[in-house]
VOROMI-521311 format. One line per 5 residues: number of its first residue (from 1); their letters; for each residue x, y, z of N, C-alpha, C. Coordinates in steps of 0.05 Angstrom, whole numbers, always signed. Layout:
NUM = A = X/Y/Z/X/Y/Z/X/Y/Z; ...
end
This chain:
1 = MLTQD = +189/-501/+47/+203/-494/+15/+203/-523/+12; +213/-517/-15/+216/-542/-39/+238/-555/-27; +234/-591/-34/+258/-591/-25/+276/-592/-50; +296/-614/-59/+320/-615/-87/+308/-629/-98; +294/-645/-89/+271/-667/-111/+252/-652/-122
6 = DIEKL = +233/-638/-108/+223/-629/-125/+227/-599/-141; +248/-596/-135/+258/-568/-155/+269/-584/-185; +284/-613/-187/+290/-624/-197/+259/-628/-216; +242/-636/-206/+217/-637/-222/+206/-625/-231; +212/-607/-225/+189/-576/-236/+211/-563/-250
11 = RKSGV = +239/-569/-253/+252/-553/-278/+258/-570/-297; +258/-598/-296/+249/-623/-315/+216/-616/-333; +194/-617/-320/+170/-602/-324/+167/-576/-336; +189/-567/-344/+179/-542/-354/+176/-522/-347; +175/-513/-315/+165/-488/-296/+192/-469/-305
16 = PAYKD = +171/-441/-311/+190/-435/-314/+211/-410/-295; +232/-412/-290/+260/-408/-274/+269/-372/-272; +274/-359/-246/+292/-347/-250/+305/-336/-275; +321/-315/-285/+343/-317/-315/+345/-282/-304; +380/-283/-312/+384/-259/-306/+387/-242/-327
21 = LFPPG = +357/-224/-330/+354/-208/-344/+356/-177/-330; +365/-180/-322/+359/-147/-296/+383/-131/-291; +395/-99/-301/+369/-88/-299/+367/-92/-342; +348/-86/-350/+356/-90/-390/+364/-73/-395; +368/-76/-424/+381/-57/-440/+365/-35/-450
26 = TTGIF = +363/-9/-458/+342/+7/-458/+334/+16/-489; +360/+1/-509/+360/+0/-540/+330/-17/-545; +308/+3/-565/+280/-9/-573/+270/+2/-552; +271/+7/-523/+247/+14/-507/+221/+35/-509; +250/+61/-508/+230/+81/-520/+224/+77/-536
31 = TDEIV = +194/+68/-548/+182/+67/-569/+176/+99/-566; +154/+102/-589/+140/+133/-592/+115/+127/-564; +101/+113/-565/+81/+99/-550/+92/+106/-512; +108/+86/-506/+119/+88/-479/+140/+113/-481; +144/+136/-499/+155/+166/-492/+123/+178/-479
36 = GLIGE = +106/+170/-506/+81/+193/-498/+67/+184/-458; +75/+143/-461/+57/+149/-430/+74/+162/-405; +93/+166/-409/+119/+171/-393/+109/+200/-391; +111/+216/-408/+93/+245/-408/+59/+241/-391; +49/+228/-394/+27/+226/-385/+28/+226/-357
41 = ANRAI = +42/+196/-353/+44/+194/-323/+66/+213/-310; +78/+224/-324/+87/+244/-304/+69/+274/-299; +57/+276/-315/+45/+304/-324/+24/+300/-289; +5/+276/-294/-19/+260/-276/-4/+261/-245; +26/+257/-237/+34/+249/-212/+39/+286/-202
46 = GNLNS = +46/+300/-222/+53/+325/-225/+26/+348/-217; +16/+342/-226/-20/+359/-225/-34/+344/-193; -25/+320/-193/-29/+313/-156/-7/+326/-134; +4/+325/-134/+25/+339/-118/+24/+373/-119; +15/+385/-148/+5/+413/-138/-15/+412/-124
51 = YARII = -45/+391/-129/-65/+404/-109/-49/+389/-80; -41/+371/-77/-32/+365/-51/-17/+390/-30; -1/+409/-46/+15/+433/-39/-11/+441/-23; -27/+454/-39/-49/+476/-36/-65/+473/-7; -74/+436/-8/-85/+428/+22/-74/+440/+47
56 = PNPDL = -83/+451/+64/-84/+463/+90/-71/+440/+108; -82/+416/+110/-81/+393/+125/-73/+370/+108; -55/+364/+92/-42/+333/+78/-52/+311/+90; -44/+315/+117/-38/+283/+135/-68/+272/+135; -92/+289/+135/-118/+286/+138/-120/+270/+115
61 = LIWPL = -107/+269/+94/-109/+254/+66/-90/+241/+55; -69/+234/+77/-48/+215/+65/-54/+199/+76; -68/+180/+105/-89/+164/+114/-105/+142/+97; -115/+163/+97/-142/+154/+81/-122/+131/+48; -111/+149/+33/-103/+131/+13/-78/+108/+21
66 = LLTES = -71/+110/+39/-45/+92/+57/-73/+63/+63; -101/+67/+73/-105/+49/+72/-127/+40/+48; -132/+36/+30/-145/+31/+9/-121/+27/+2; -101/+22/+1/-74/+9/-14/-69/-9/-1; -67/-11/+26/-62/-32/+45/-90/-57/+48
71 = LASSK = -114/-48/+38/-129/-67/+24/-130/-73/+3; -118/-62/-8/-116/-74/-40/-100/-90/-43; -68/-83/-36/-43/-100/-33/-46/-119/-16; -59/-125/+0/-69/-147/+14/-89/-166/+7; -96/-142/-9/-130/-168/-21/-117/-188/-45
76 = IEGTQ = -92/-172/-51/-85/-193/-80/-66/-214/-69; -62/-226/-51/-51/-245/-41/-77/-264/-20; -93/-247/-21/-121/-271/-13/-133/-258/+12; -134/-233/+22/-137/-234/+48/-158/-230/+36; -181/-222/+67/-209/-205/+72/-218/-201/+84
81 = ASVKD = -211/-166/+85/-228/-153/+104/-237/-123/+85; -247/-109/+106/-269/-81/+94/-242/-66/+111; -253/-35/+97/-249/-15/+113/-263/-12/+136; -292/-10/+143/-291/-21/+168/-277/-39/+189; -275/-61/+177/-263/-82/+198/-232/-70/+207
86 = VLRKD = -217/-56/+192/-184/-42/+209/-198/-17/+226; -215/+1/+214/-217/+24/+231/-234/+20/+259; -240/-8/+259/-259/-21/+286/-230/-23/+303; -219/-37/+284/-191/-47/+305/-170/-26/+315; -176/-10/+291/-154/+24/+295/-166/+31/+332
91 = ANLGT = -199/+27/+334/-217/+44/+355/-221/+23/+381; -198/-10/+376/-202/-16/+390/-229/-31/+404; -251/-36/+378/-269/-44/+381/-261/-82/+369; -244/-91/+359/-233/-117/+362/-248/-116/+324; -240/-142/+319/-269/-158/+294/-277/-175/+309
96 = FPPSI = -291/-187/+295/-318/-201/+304/-325/-229/+278; -306/-248/+270/-284/-265/+297/-267/-243/+291; -244/-251/+310/-212/-236/+309/-201/-253/+276; -184/-231/+254/-184/-236/+243/-161/-233/+235; -134/-253/+228/-105/-247/+218/-109/-238/+191
101 = DVQEV = -139/-246/+171/-138/-217/+142/-132/-183/+157; -151/-173/+171/-139/-157/+184/-111/-147/+193; -101/-163/+220/-78/-164/+218/-61/-152/+205; -63/-172/+184/-44/-158/+153/-49/-134/+140; -67/-125/+144/-75/-99/+128/-68/-77/+143
106 = VNYRE = -71/-82/+169/-63/-63/+194/-17/-57/+189; -8/-95/+183/+18/-81/+190/+25/-76/+160; +10/-78/+136/+21/-67/+109/+12/-40/+115; -8/-22/+127/+1/+12/+131/+12/+16/+152; +27/-2/+177/+51/+1/+189/+79/+0/+172
111 = ATKLG = +82/-18/+167/+101/-20/+148/+102/-6/+127; +89/+16/+114/+97/+28/+101/+101/+56/+107; +84/+58/+127/+93/+87/+144/+130/+81/+161; +128/+62/+158/+163/+59/+178/+177/+53/+163; +164/+50/+137/+188/+59/+104/+192/+82/+93
116 = VKLLD = +162/+105/+106/+167/+133/+87/+196/+145/+122; +185/+126/+140/+204/+143/+158/+233/+132/+153; +234/+115/+159/+266/+106/+148/+282/+130/+128; +256/+128/+108/+274/+142/+89/+287/+163/+82; +283/+176/+113/+291/+203/+117/+321/+210/+131
121 = TLPIS = +333/+174/+131/+363/+162/+143/+369/+141/+122; +358/+125/+106/+363/+111/+96/+362/+104/+68; +378/+103/+48/+372/+99/+14/+353/+70/+22; +336/+66/-5/+335/+44/-13/+353/+23/-6; +349/+8/+11/+378/-2/+23/+363/-37/+28
126 = ERLVK = +387/-53/+32/+378/-79/+42/+370/-78/+82; +386/-58/+93/+375/-41/+117/+350/-47/+125; +332/-22/+96/+310/-9/+102/+291/-35/+84; +300/-56/+77/+270/-65/+70/+274/-102/+83; +284/-98/+99/+282/-116/+126/+279/-109/+149
131 = QVHER = +280/-86/+157/+263/-76/+176/+231/-74/+171; +222/-63/+132/+195/-60/+133/+185/-89/+131; +197/-107/+118/+193/-137/+114/+179/-144/+153; +205/-141/+170/+198/-151/+186/+168/-139/+200; +164/-116/+205/+142/-96/+201/+114/-118/+196
136 = LMRGV = +119/-118/+168/+103/-131/+149/+86/-158/+162; +106/-164/+160/+104/-203/+170/+97/-207/+208; +99/-182/+223/+96/-189/+259/+71/-197/+257; +71/-221/+271/+47/-235/+289/+23/-241/+263; +39/-248/+240/+22/-264/+218/+33/-284/+204
141 = VRGAE = +61/-296/+219/+67/-314/+197/+60/-331/+195; +57/-344/+176/+47/-375/+176/+69/-399/+191; +74/-422/+195/+99/-435/+188/+131/-418/+199; +134/-440/+222/+160/-429/+241/+182/-426/+221; +184/-438/+189/+208/-432/+173/+201/-402/+168
146 = KRIGE = +189/-394/+168/+180/-365/+153/+192/-346/+157; +223/-341/+166/+241/-322/+183/+225/-291/+168; +219/-274/+201/+216/-240/+182/+239/-226/+182; +240/-215/+172/+252/-190/+172/+293/-212/+164; +285/-233/+144/+306/-229/+131/+304/-251/+112
151 = YRVGQ = +325/-256/+98/+324/-263/+71/+315/-294/+70; +304/-307/+60/+297/-342/+56/+323/-356/+58; +323/-385/+65/+347/-398/+69/+341/-421/+56; +314/-424/+32/+311/-442/+21/+293/-431/+5; +293/-458/-18/+282/-453/-38/+253/-447/-32
156 = NAIGT = +243/-423/-44/+205/-422/-58/+198/-416/-67; +176/-413/-84/+158/-411/-110/+138/-401/-108; +140/-388/-141/+102/-380/-145/+83/-393/-147; +64/-406/-127/+48/-428/-135/+26/-433/-104; +17/-446/-115/-3/-465/-84/+22/-487/-78
161 = EGDLT = +28/-464/-45/+45/-484/-32/+37/-509/-30; +54/-531/-28/+44/-562/-18/+35/-573/-41; +30/-566/-66/+18/-565/-94/+33/-568/-117; +49/-588/-123/+69/-586/-139/+66/-579/-169; +36/-592/-174/+21/-589/-197/+22/-549/-207
166 = NIKYL = +15/-541/-196/+2/-516/-186/+31/-494/-188; +57/-498/-190/+76/-478/-181/+81/-469/-214; +85/-449/-215/+74/-431/-239/+116/-419/-249; +129/-414/-220/+150/-401/-225/+168/-401/-204; +197/-407/-215/+217/-421/-194/+237/-389/-193
171 = PPPAS = +234/-382/-159/+263/-360/-159/+283/-374/-161; +311/-351/-156/+332/-371/-156/+336/-382/-127; +357/-392/-131/+364/-406/-106/+374/-396/-78; +371/-406/-60/+370/-379/-29/+403/-372/-25; +419/-388/-48/+451/-374/-40/+451/-355/-57
176 = SVNEK = +443/-342/-72/+444/-333/-90/+427/-296/-81; +407/-309/-62/+401/-279/-64/+409/-256/-59; +431/-260/-39/+438/-228/-25/+463/-211/-50; +471/-240/-67/+488/-225/-91/+466/-203/-101; +445/-221/-116/+418/-208/-128/+417/-190/-120
181 = MSRFF = +405/-195/-95/+392/-161/-79/+410/-132/-79; +436/-153/-73/+460/-123/-63/+456/-113/-108; +451/-124/-120/+456/-114/-150/+439/-100/-155; +411/-109/-142/+387/-96/-135/+401/-61/-126; +399/-67/-106/+401/-38/-92/+424/-13/-103
186 = VYTND = +446/-31/-122/+466/-12/-140/+454/-3/-161; +428/-10/-169/+413/-6/-187/+401/+12/-177; +372/+16/-155/+366/+30/-148/+373/+53/-144; +405/+60/-135/+412/+83/-120/+438/+91/-146; +428/+86/-167/+455/+94/-186/+443/+118/-198
191 = NSMSY = +448/+145/-189/+435/+167/-202/+442/+177/-230; +466/+169/-238/+485/+167/-256/+457/+164/-288; +446/+139/-276/+422/+136/-306/+410/+151/-310; +406/+170/-326/+381/+189/-333/+357/+184/-336; +350/+158/-347/+322/+164/-355/+302/+157/-336
196 = DKLVR = +280/+161/-343/+258/+167/-323/+261/+154/-297; +256/+160/-279/+247/+145/-247/+230/+127/-250; +210/+127/-267/+187/+112/-277/+186/+85/-287; +201/+95/-308/+212/+69/-320/+233/+56/-304; +253/+65/-295/+266/+45/-271/+243/+27/-254
201 = CAFMH = +232/+47/-252/+214/+39/-215/+202/+15/-228; +191/+14/-259/+179/-12/-270/+197/-32/-264; +225/-28/-273/+241/-50/-280/+246/-65/-256; +250/-41/-233/+258/-56/-206/+232/-65/-203; +213/-68/-205/+188/-81/-191/+190/-102/-201
206 = YEFEA = +201/-109/-224/+197/-134/-236/+224/-159/-223; +247/-144/-220/+263/-156/-205/+268/-169/-177; +249/-150/-170/+240/-155/-131/+231/-182/-136; +208/-177/-151/+186/-202/-149/+202/-227/-161; +215/-219/-171/+233/-249/-195/+242/-250/-179
211 = IHPFA = +264/-237/-167/+282/-258/-134/+263/-258/-116; +246/-250/-111/+231/-269/-85/+252/-268/-53; +256/-253/-52/+279/-260/-26/+270/-267/+5; +248/-266/+0/+234/-275/+19/+215/-298/+23; +226/-318/+48/+199/-334/+49/+169/-332/+45
216 = DGNGR = +161/-304/+48/+134/-293/+44/+129/-267/+44; +116/-255/+32/+106/-225/+34/+124/-213/+17; +125/-229/-2/+150/-214/-31/+128/-192/-39; +108/-197/-44/+88/-185/-66/+89/-160/-51; +73/-159/-22/+67/-138/-15/+87/-118/-9
221 = VGRLL = +121/-133/+2/+146/-118/+5/+153/-105/-24; +149/-113/-47/+157/-109/-70/+140/-89/-89; +103/-88/-74/+86/-62/-84/+92/-39/-74; +96/-39/-41/+109/-23/-26/+136/-9/-29; +153/-15/-45/+175/-3/-42/+173/+23/-77
226 = ITLYL = +145/+11/-78/+147/+23/-111/+134/+57/-93; +117/+56/-78/+118/+85/-71/+150/+100/-48; +153/+84/-47/+181/+86/-28/+200/+105/-41; +206/+78/-69/+224/+90/-88/+216/+123/-98; +190/+121/-109/+184/+151/-122/+191/+176/-100
231 = LKEGV = +172/+170/-75/+184/+187/-55/+215/+194/-53; +229/+169/-46/+264/+170/-42/+272/+192/-64; +264/+188/-92/+271/+201/-121/+258/+231/-127; +240/+239/-102/+222/+258/-104/+206/+266/-130; +199/+244/-131/+172/+235/-159/+146/+244/-144
236 = LKYPL = +145/+240/-122/+125/+244/-96/+132/+259/-89; +112/+279/-79/+128/+299/-49/+106/+296/-24; +86/+273/-26/+79/+268/-7/+65/+233/-21; +62/+225/+3/+65/+187/-3/+32/+183/-13; +18/+188/-44/-15/+199/-48/-22/+178/-65
241 = IYPSA = +10/+165/-78/-7/+139/-96/+3/+111/-91; -15/+106/-95/-12/+68/-85/-15/+50/-110; -6/+39/-127/-8/+18/-161/-22/-4/-147; -34/-12/-125/-45/-33/-123/-71/-46/-124; -82/-23/-122/-122/-29/-123/-114/-35/-168
246 = YFLHH = -97/-15/-176/-98/-18/-202/-93/-45/-213; -69/-54/-193/-58/-94/-204/-74/-108/-193; -92/-102/-175/-117/-115/-164/-144/-123/-173; -147/-92/-194/-164/-93/-213/-161/-114/-239; -134/-109/-252/-120/-132/-266/-99/-152/-261
251 = KERYS = -113/-169/-240/-89/-188/-230/-75/-207/-236; -99/-217/-265/-86/-236/-284/-72/-221/-298; -78/-202/-311/-62/-189/-335/-29/-180/-315; -26/-165/-290/-15/-162/-272/+10/-188/-271; +2/-208/-254/+19/-241/-258/+27/-245/-290
256 = DLLMK = +9/-247/-310/+17/-248/-333/+38/-232/-345; +49/-211/-339/+70/-189/-355/+93/-190/-346; +84/-202/-320/+109/-197/-295/+118/-224/-309; +109/-244/-306/+126/-274/-323/+125/-272/-348; +113/-262/-363/+123/-254/-396/+158/-244/-400
261 = ITTEE = +156/-224/-375/+186/-222/-386/+204/-230/-380; +200/-254/-351/+216/-283/-356/+224/-304/-387; +199/-301/-394/+190/-324/-405/+202/-323/-436; +195/-289/-444/+190/-273/-477/+204/-260/-470; +212/-235/-443/+238/-222/-441/+216/-186/-456
266 = AWINW = +189/-190/-452/+171/-170/-462/+172/-144/-438; +187/-137/-439/+192/-98/-419/+174/-83/-428; +168/-77/-459/+158/-63/-467/+127/-62/-453; +123/-85/-459/+78/-95/-454/+88/-91/-417; +103/-87/-403/+91/-92/-376/+102/-60/-372
271 = LKFFL = +114/-47/-381/+128/-6/-377/+94/-4/-382; +79/-12/-412/+60/-5/-416/+42/-4/-381; +41/-27/-389/+22/-39/-367/+24/-14/-335; +50/-13/-334/+55/-7/-300/+52/+26/-307; +62/+38/-331/+55/+74/-327/+19/+74/-337
276 = DGIKE = +8/+62/-342/-13/+64/-343/-31/+62/-315; -19/+44/-312/-22/+40/-273/-22/+65/-257; +0/+79/-258/+10/+97/-239/+4/+126/-254; -15/+137/-279/-18/+149/-291/-55/+149/-280; -67/+128/-278/-98/+133/-277/-94/+130/-246
281 = QAYKS = -71/+117/-226/-79/+116/-195/-81/+143/-183; -54/+158/-198/-54/+188/-193/-79/+202/-191; -95/+200/-222/-120/+215/-227/-137/+206/-199; -138/+181/-197/-162/+170/-172/-149/+187/-144; -129/+183/-136/-119/+194/-115/-129/+221/-110
286 = ESLIE = -116/+237/-139/-129/+267/-129/-159/+265/-131; -170/+252/-146/-196/+256/-144/-214/+252/-114; -200/+230/-100/-211/+224/-76/-199/+231/-51; -172/+253/-50/-166/+271/-38/-183/+294/-40; -194/+309/-69/-207/+326/-72/-235/+322/-57
291 = KIDNL = -249/+305/-60/-275/+287/-36/-270/+292/-5; -256/+279/-1/-247/+280/+28/-243/+311/+34; -224/+323/+24/-227/+353/+35/-246/+363/+35; -269/+365/+17/-280/+375/+10/-308/+362/+37; -309/+346/+45/-319/+339/+57/-316/+354/+83
296 = YQEAR = -287/+351/+91/-282/+353/+108/-285/+383/+117; -275/+406/+92/-282/+438/+102/-312/+445/+98; -331/+427/+86/-359/+416/+95/-367/+415/+131; -361/+396/+139/-365/+389/+166/-350/+422/+192; -330/+422/+180/-310/+447/+191/-325/+469/+193
301 = ETVRV = -346/+480/+172/-355/+498/+167/-387/+503/+189; -399/+475/+182/-425/+464/+196/-417/+468/+228; -395/+463/+235/-390/+470/+268/-390/+497/+263; -372/+508/+257/-358/+548/+253/-388/+558/+267; -416/+543/+243/-433/+565/+243/-450/+554/+274
306 = NSQSM = -453/+527/+276/-465/+522/+305/-460/+518/+320; -439/+512/+329/-422/+512/+358/-400/+533/+365; -405/+532/+391/-396/+565/+404/-364/+545/+423; -363/+514/+423/-344/+505/+440/-319/+511/+422; -294/+515/+447/-273/+511/+440/-261/+488/+422
311 = HADKL = -264/+475/+430/-264/+447/+420/-266/+426/+395; -294/+453/+384/-301/+429/+361/-284/+432/+335; -272/+450/+322/-257/+446/+299/-229/+426/+318; -217/+414/+333/-207/+399/+334/-217/+372/+334; -241/+367/+344/-255/+346/+345/-272/+346/+315
316 = VELVF = -273/+360/+303/-281/+353/+274/-240/+347/+262; -226/+349/+258/-208/+341/+253/-202/+309/+260; -203/+306/+288/-204/+280/+297/-221/+256/+281; -253/+271/+290/-256/+248/+273/-257/+238/+237; -239/+261/+232/-239/+258/+205/-200/+243/+199
321 = KRPIL = -189/+233/+231/-168/+222/+227/-174/+202/+242; -195/+187/+248/-200/+175/+258/-243/+170/+268; -248/+156/+237/-274/+156/+230/-292/+133/+254; -280/+128/+266/-290/+100/+287/-270/+113/+319; -286/+129/+336/-277/+131/+363/-301/+132/+377
326 = LAPQV = -280/+126/+416/-305/+130/+429/-299/+163/+452; -317/+160/+465/-306/+178/+475/-280/+175/+505; -282/+156/+505/-246/+164/+518/-223/+176/+503; -227/+165/+480/-216/+168/+469/-211/+199/+454; -236/+211/+450/-247/+236/+454/-227/+249/+476
331 = AESLD = -237/+242/+493/-229/+256/+521/-191/+261/+523; -180/+238/+524/-162/+236/+517/-141/+261/+487; -148/+250/+479/-145/+278/+445/-145/+299/+453; -171/+307/+460/-180/+335/+478/-172/+343/+504; -153/+339/+510/-149/+335/+542/-181/+347/+559
336 = VNHQT = -201/+334/+561/-228/+346/+572/-231/+304/+582; -257/+325/+604/-272/+302/+618/-284/+284/+596; -297/+258/+608/-316/+243/+590/-339/+249/+592; -353/+268/+601/-368/+278/+595/-380/+300/+584; -350/+310/+579/-357/+338/+560/-342/+326/+540
341 = AISLL = -336/+301/+535/-339/+284/+511/-362/+276/+499; -375/+271/+513/-397/+252/+509/-410/+291/+490; -412/+292/+511/-426/+323/+499/-419/+341/+471; -391/+346/+470/-385/+346/+439/-396/+333/+432; -390/+305/+424/-386/+277/+401/-419/+286/+400
346 = RKISQ = -446/+289/+416/-477/+286/+420/-473/+316/+402; -464/+334/+409/-475/+359/+388/-461/+360/+361; -439/+343/+352/-439/+342/+320/-456/+319/+309; -461/+302/+332/-484/+283/+319/-502/+293/+308; -512/+309/+328/-541/+332/+316/-536/+350/+294
351 = LGIVN = -517/+350/+287/-500/+368/+260/-491/+350/+244; -501/+324/+249/-498/+305/+223/-470/+298/+215; -458/+307/+239/-426/+294/+231/-413/+264/+229; -429/+262/+248/-423/+231/+269/-458/+209/+261; -450/+193/+269/-471/+186/+279/-464/+158/+304
356 = FDINK = -486/+150/+322/-482/+128/+330/-510/+118/+346; -499/+87/+356/-528/+70/+353/-546/+89/+385; -560/+95/+379/-578/+111/+398/-588/+85/+419; -585/+61/+420/-596/+41/+436/-574/+26/+454; -548/+37/+448/-526/+24/+457/-509/+44/+486
361 = KKNIP = -510/+32/+508/-514/+57/+532/-482/+46/+538; -470/+29/+536/-436/+47/+536/-415/+37/+518; -396/+43/+521/-364/+48/+496/-387/+39/+467; -403/+65/+462/-407/+78/+450/-386/+85/+418; -393/+71/+402/-363/+78/+380/-385/+99/+367
366 = FLNSK = -378/+122/+365/-383/+145/+340/-366/+146/+316; -386/+138/+306/-377/+143/+269/-374/+164/+243; -357/+163/+229/-356/+188/+211/-374/+166/+184; -401/+164/+187/-401/+147/+161/-401/+160/+147; -398/+181/+131/-402/+201/+101/-373/+192/+102
371 = LINLL = -345/+193/+116/-314/+185/+107/-309/+152/+103; -329/+147/+117/-319/+113/+118/-339/+104/+95; -360/+115/+84/-384/+100/+60/-364/+108/+35; -347/+135/+40/-329/+148/+15/-301/+121/+14; -296/+123/+39/-265/+102/+28/-278/+78/+16
376 = ENASA = -304/+63/+42/-319/+40/+23/-321/+41/-2; -335/+54/-24/-333/+61/-48/-312/+62/-54; -294/+74/-45/-253/+83/-60/-251/+57/-60; -241/+38/-45/-237/+12/-41/-249/-4/-67; -278/-4/-65/-293/-24/-83/-286/-19/-104
381 = NRS = -274/+6/-111/-280/+23/-142/-258/+29/-150; -237/+29/-139/-211/+43/-147/-203/+39/-177; -206/+18/-189/-199/+14/-220/-222/+10/-238
end
């Protein structure tokens, strides 16, 4: 946290600081270009919602998109982890060396899942946001003063910690965070405002990042809230759109546009960027879930034609839920003995659905490499 002397030095040097700009007036916001983008983004979301409704098992398609979002949002903050790193951890194979970066990605995924669950009983609220933050930061906090699940008690900043020359922005003092967040939640849940939910979501994202209510984890919580808000408002039917890949691909522009709202009140440029991102990610999500579904249906058909086992279909579903897994995990999930699990896995390996290291004799991981490669390519080329 910054000292009072630090804060005074930064203010005197002209570092941009929080301004009371929220919510913005809408006069002049709804230009023809913005109205057109609103329509395009909502159509893209509508197409995605319609496509997801006709898929027999959408749960198989939700987790891969959440994984790619978790990787992208965490990478914006500097983490370095891969799809395979996270899947190895899920299979209890660990990472080599053990990585806090992988844990941060896992935490983001679990915090999002918690947030989606909390929406069943809570609005977007202080209680929800603090619980999501606690889950996000659990076990990965650097610094004892960075309390988890609670608003900050000191002054934070955006920039390089410990180097005043690289501070780019000063959020409001801790003493005003409660009041500003209360106003944020009132706006979020005020359904009397008739203008488009995507526009409101764009405004909300700026304000959350501008307040920076926590000592750490603000960027990730703010991006996570985009999906939660669109779910809560019924814009999304399933948690299938995640904008972080677009923000990561345009990382400097993302940061610059948020900053220019503070310095120039440039809401329209930010809104264009946000709507373009939502539209693009909706199309990319639809493309990815179509590829995953095609791969899954192909595997099911291969098993149907070539296996008589009563467990084969469930095993295919399992390797699409857990693309790296061990025989004991299969035995537990299918309620079969270890030898039967090995036999089933070897059979679908012969059919090309999974593969394994033939030289390994114990604790053998079986990999759904086609799905893993698809997710790795998506993670590398999301925008």
